[in-house]
N, C-alpha and C positions, 0 to 999 in steps of 0.2 A: 422648797421654801427658802427664800433668801434670808440673809441675816445681816441687814444693814443696821448696825446698832451704835452708831456714834452718839455719844452722850456727853453732856456737861463739859464742853471745852471748845476750843477753836482749832481749825486745821493749822498745822505748822508746815512751812515749806522747807524741805530738806534738800541740800545741795548734794548731788551724787555725780561726781565727775563733771561731764558737760551737760547733764540733764537735771531738771528739777521737776518735782511733783509734790503735791500737797498730801502729806500723810495724815490720816484721820486719827491723830493721837491727842490725848488730853494733857493737861498740865500736872497730872498725878505724878508725884515724885516716885522714881523707882527705889527699891530697897538698896542699901549699900552692897557693894561687891563683897564676895566672900574671899577670905585668904586661904582657908583650908576646907577640905571636905568634912572634917570632923565637926566644924561649927554649924553645918547644915543639918536640917531635919531629915536625914536619910536613915532607912532601916539599918540595923546593926549588921545584918547579913550582906547588905549592899556595900557598906563600908569595908567589911572584911574582904569582899570580892575585889574592891578597888585596890586594897593592899596586896592581895594575892597576885593581881595583874601588874603590880609595880607602878600604879597610878597614885602619885603622892600629892601633887599640888595642882589645883585647877589651872587650865589654860585661861587666857584673858576672856575669851568668849564664854567659857563656863563660869568663871568667877563673876562675870557681870550679870548673866542671865539666870543662874540657878536659884538665887534667893527669890526672884520674882516668879519663876515657873513653879517652884515648890510651894509658893503661896497661892497658886491657882490663877495667876494673871496670864492673859494672852501676851505673847512676846513676838516682836519682830526683830530678828537678829541678823546682822550682817557680819560676816567673817570670811576671810579668804579660804579657799579650799585647803584642806589640811590643817585648819586651825583648831580643830577639836569640836566642831559643831555636833557630831554624832552623840557624844556623851552629854553635850549641853541640853539636848532634848531627850536623850535616852534615859538618863538618870531620873529626872522628875517623872517621866512617863512610867517607868518600871516601879518607882516608889509609890506612885498613886495606885497602882494595881496590886500592890503587895497584899496577899491574903485573899484575893478574889479569884474566881474561877469562871471562865466563859462557858456559855451554853453552846451547843453545836450550831455552827454557821453564824454565830453572833459574837464577833470579836469586840474587845473592850477598848482597844487603841488601834489607831491607823497611822502608818507612815507612808506617805506618797512620795515617790522619787521618779526622776525622768528616765533612768536607764536601768537595764538589767544588772550591769556590773555594779552600779551604785547600790541597788537593792541587796545584792549579795554582800557587799562590803558593810552595809549598815547591819545586816543580820549577823555577820561574823563578829562585828564590834560589840553588839549587844548580847550575844549568846552567853558569854560567861556570867554576866550579871543577871540575865533572865534565869539561868540555871540556879543561881544562888537563891532566887526567890521562888523557884519552882513554877515559873511562868513559861508558857509555850509560845514560840514565834513561828509563824508561817510566812514563807516568802512566795509571792505570787507574781510571776513574770511571764511574758511571752517566750516562745521557743522551747518550752518544756511542757510535759503532759498536763493539760488542763484538767483531765479526769483525776489524776493523782493529786493535784492541788485541791480540787474539790473534795477529795477524800480527807485530806488533812483538815480542811475547814469543817467538814462534818464531824470529825473527831474532837473538834474544839481547839481553839488557839486564842490566847488572850491578846496577842499582838499580831497584826498583819502588816508586813512590809511589802509594798506593791507598786508596780507601774500602773498608770491609769487604765490603759486599754484592757489588760488581762483582768484586772479587778472588775471593770465594768461588765465584761463578759460573764464573770462568775456571779455578779449581782443579778444580771438579766436572766441567768439560768436558774436562779433561786438557790444557789449554793452558798451565798453570803448575804447577810443583812447588816446594815450599818446603823440600825436604830439603837444599839446599845453602846456605841462608841463614845467614850468619855473624854479622850484626848486625841486630837488630830494634829499631825505634823506634816507640813509641806517642806521637804528638804530640796535644796537647789531649785527654789521656786522660779528664779529667773530663767533657768534652762528649760523648765517645763513650759514657760510662756514662750520662749524663743522657738521651741519645737512645735508650737501650735497645740499644746495639750490643754489649754485653758478650758475649752468646752467640756472635755472629759472630766477635768478636775472639778469644775463647778457642778456638773451633774452628780458627781459622787458626794461633794460637800453638802449639797442640798438635801441629801438623805441622812446626814449626820445630825444628831440632836443639837439645836441651837444653843442649848445651855452648856455644852461641852467646852473644854479648853482648847484653844487653837494656838499653835506655835508655828511660825513661818521663819525659815532660815534660808539665807541666800548669800552668794558671794558678792552680788551687786544689787543695789536697789534702784530701779528706774521705773519708767512709766509702764513697762510691760507687766509689772505685778501690782499696779495701782488698783485694778479691779478686785483682785483677791484680797488685798489689804482692806479696802473699803467695805467689801461685802461680807467678809467672814471674820474679821478680827474686831474684838470689842475692847475699847479703851486700852490699846496695846502699849506695852512698855517697849521703847525702841532702843536697841543697843547696837552701835556700830563701833566695834572695838579696834578696827583698823582705819586710820585716816584715809587710806587708799586701798582698794581691793588688790592693787598690785604692789604695794609697798611692803616687801618682805626683805628684811635686812640680811637674812641668811642666804639669799639667792643672788647669784650673779647673772647678768644678761649680756650676751655678746651677739652682735650682728656681724657675720662673716661675709664680706663682699667677695664673690667668686665669679669667674667667667663661666659661661654656660658649658664650655668644653671641659672645665675642671670640676664641675659640681659632682658628677657621679664618682670620680676618683676620690674627691675629698670626703664624701659621705662614706665610701668604703673604708678609708683609713680610720675615720672616726669610729665606725662600727667595730673595727678590729682592736680597739683599745682593751686594756685590762680592766674589766668591770662591766657591770650591766648598764644598758642604755635603752631608752625608748626613742624610736625614730618615727616621726609623723610625716605622712605623705597624704596627698589630696584624695586619691581614688583607690579603690580596692585592687584594681588591676595593676596600678603602679606599686602598691604594697606587695602583691604577689611576685611581681618581677624583681623587686629589690630583695625580697627574702630568698628567692631562688639564686640570684646572683651572689648574695653573701654566703650561702651554703657552698656554692661552687668554688669560692676562694678561701674557704676554711673558717668562716665565721658561723657560730652556732646561732642561727636566726630562725624566727618563726613569725608568721603573719597573723594579724588579728584585724578583722573588719566585718561589716554587716553581711557579707556573703557566707560567713561561717555559721553553722548551727550553734545553738547555745551550748550543748555539750562540748563541741570542739573549742569554743571560746573559753569555756571553763578549764579545759585541759591545757590549752596554750598558756593561760595565765598561771596555772599551777606549775608548769614547767619553768616559766620565767621566774617565779618567786623562789623555787627551790634551786635555781642556778643551772638546771639542765639546758636552758636556753639563755644566752647572754644578751641577745639583741631582740627586742620586741619591735617589729615593724608594723605600724598601725595607722589606721585612719582616725578620725575624731571619735570613733566608738570607744577609744581608750582614753579620751581626754577627761573623763570623769569616772569616779567610782572605782579607781584602781589605786591601791596602796601597797607599795613594795618597800619594805624597810631597807635603808641604806642605798637607795637609788639616787645617785648624785649627778646624773646628766640626762637632759632631755634635748633632743635635736629636732628642730623643724626643718626637715629636708625641703619640704614645700612650705612656705610661709602660710600662716593661718589667714582666714578671710576677714576676721575682725578681732578687736582687742579682747573680747570675752573668750573666744577660742584660744587666744594666746595665753591668757591668764590660767585657763583651766588645763591646757596642755602642760604649761610650766608647773602647775600645781602638783604634778606627779612627783616632783622632787622638792627638797627643802620642806618636808612635812614634819609637823610636830617638833619644831625647833631645830631640825637637822639643817645642814647646809647643802647647797646644790647649785648647778649651773644650767642655764637655758641658752642654747645656741641656735641661731637661725641662719641658714644659708640664703643669701640674698643675691639675685642676679641683677645686672645693671638696670633693667627696666622695672624692677620691683623696689628700687631704693626709696623713691618718693612715697609710695604707698606704705612701706614699712615705717618710715619716719612718722607718717600720720597715725599709723596704728599704735606706735609706741607712745605718742603724745596722748592718744585716747586712753591708753592703759596707765598713763602717768608713770612711765618707767624711763629711766635714763640708762641706755645700754652703751657698752663699749663697742666701738666700730673699728674694724680692721680689715684690710685686704689680705687674703690668704691664697696660697696655691698648695696643691698636694705635695707632701714631702717637706714642707717648710717647718722650721722650728716653732714658729708662732702657732701654727695649727696644732702641733704636738703639745705646746705649753698650755693652751686653753682647753683642749679636749682630751689629751692623752692619746691622740691618733698615732697609729703605727701601721707599717706595711703588713697586710695579711699574709698568712703562710702560703696561700695558693693551693693547698692540699684540700680537695673537696671533703666535706663532712656531711653526715646524715643525722638529722634529729629524728630519733625513733618516737613515733607517737605512742602514747600509752594505749593499752587495750581498751576497746569500747566497753563501757559498763554493761552488765547484763540488763536486759529489759526490765526485770523486776526491781532493780536497784537504781537504774538511771534516773537522774533528776531528784534523787533523795536529798542530795546536797542542797538543793534549792529550798528545802524546807527548814534550813537554819537550825537543825538540831531539835526541831519540835518533836515532843514525844509522840505526837499523833502521826508522825511521818510514816510509820509502818502500816497505818491503817488506810483503808479506802483504795487500795491498789486495784487496778483493773483486773478482772478475772478472766478476760478473754485470752485467746491464744497469743503468746508472745510474738509470734510471727506477724500478727496483724497490727502490733503497736509500733508506732514510730515516735522516737523521742526527739522530734525536731531536727532530724539528721539530714534534711534536705531531700529525702526520697520523694518520688512523685506518685506514690500510691494514692488511693482514694482516701484512706484514713489518715488524718494528720492530727493526732492528739497534741503534738507540740505546736500546732498552728493556731488558727483562729477558731473560735467556737462555731463560726458560721459554716465551716466545712468547705468554703470556697478556696480560691487559689491562695497558697500559703504566702504570708508576708513575714519577713524576718524581723520587722519592728514589733512593738507591743501589739498583742492581739487586739483586733477591733471587732465589734459585734456585727458590723455591716461590711459592705464590699470596699469601703473607702479606707485607705490606710490612715493611721493617725497623723495629725499634724499637716495634712494637706487638704486643699479644697478640691482637688481633682478627683473625678469619679471614674473616668475611663482608664487612667494610667496608674499602674501600681508601682510603689516604691520598692527598692531592694532593701529597705531598712537603712539606707545610707544616704538618702537624698538624691541618688541618681535616678534618671527618668527612664528606667528600663520598662519593657512591656511584659505582661504575662508573668510566668514563673520567675523567681529570682535567679540571678546568675550563679553558676556553680564554680566560679574561679577558685574559691577556697574549699567548697564542699567536696571536691574530689582530689584532695591532696595538693591543691594549688596548681592545677593543670593550666589555669589561665584562660580556659575556653569559656567565654560568656555565653549563657543560654538565652540572653535577651538582647535585643538591639538597644543601643544607647545613642540617643540623638547627639549628646554632647558630653564631654567628660566633666559632669557636675561634681562639685565638691561634696564629700560626705558630711552631712550635718546631723543626721538622725541615726542613732543606733538601732 
């Protein structure tokens, strides 16, 4: 059932960068922004949890939206990545559910996100506040056991944080119903639209009661989310706390013009810096090659891309966050949903394909008011395209020509010559089958129930094995895809039926490549027609 409910007002045209679209908002005045959490109508236990977590003053997006969301209004909020959007929707959501208890399979609130990593980040961010109110959170994503996630939902969870494909599978199986959902959140809505998830999202939203509250948050507002706004938000209050999605005063941007022969050496010296860094490359095979090279010259690096199983991806991120790994070499799979405190440098070894990717890659640094630097290595033939991209992102970058070993490269990035002594990053032990994937349940008290009772030898936690049983894959039991599980044969976000994605936008056939699944051997299991840029986690 659609929910086109624009009432009592006239459309306004909002300028968003180079695009315009008419937002169906009324002239209803928003409530004044809040200066402190104490002045808001939040449960006492929630206020105490904020204090315990060291959260004292609302960020701008929170200050602007919380009075309206707590009043029950639908809200359309724009704020750059890392601006505090999670608590902007999480606090009113949890506040509304205070004292309620969900029935089995019937969550009371739903948060839809585009990627697995973002789902886990949202869960981790909300977990301490949910515990304070004794509310249970279930995280529902592809790549981990669908049967275990179904067990959590059967045990009852007030809040479900989900990627669209896996939630759709669980709904189709009868393991989840959405008819009791009172609050629905679309986080990073622009990314879901860009990834082609709108059909899955609308199919789910059509099952949510029309009387519920809808909150849509996005780093950018453009025509891609126009359908979602018009169809599902009623009389929304619009807040755009940043004049530009890219205008972050605590972030420096540098375009480093390099010759092709110098690019690899320059990237190596940057990676050898003192401190953590995320380095983005276009393809998973390039990521694996770079990670192996860095290890061979003494840099503690690890690869993250769509060819990795979800447990592998979780362990790699954990090692990066705890400092066991200092360089995370990644595709766009790491461009959203990763928060690492104190990360002050992001390097685009390969320039991104568009300004949105640039903003979200760079958004891994300068988060929550911290400072950071974004560096892009630009070859001669890429200069004009990068100038256009920066204009689209409304960013003024410092441009300089550099060569390996030069003082300017060291000044901007902290680059230094690596030791040359090979190092090994020891992978943590595989979790036992009965506990693997429990982290994905976000601390839900129901997480220990509903585990599969079959032989542990028959279970696969999305580890890339080629056995017939794939609990970590799609509910369909067909060939495993590393993207969000889809109920049919077609991967999410693509109109192609015959060709399967590796979960990264590459056009491989059949089973996904195992470049990362076997310790970064670099041997692809699928033919690739062209080195497509990874766009889909």
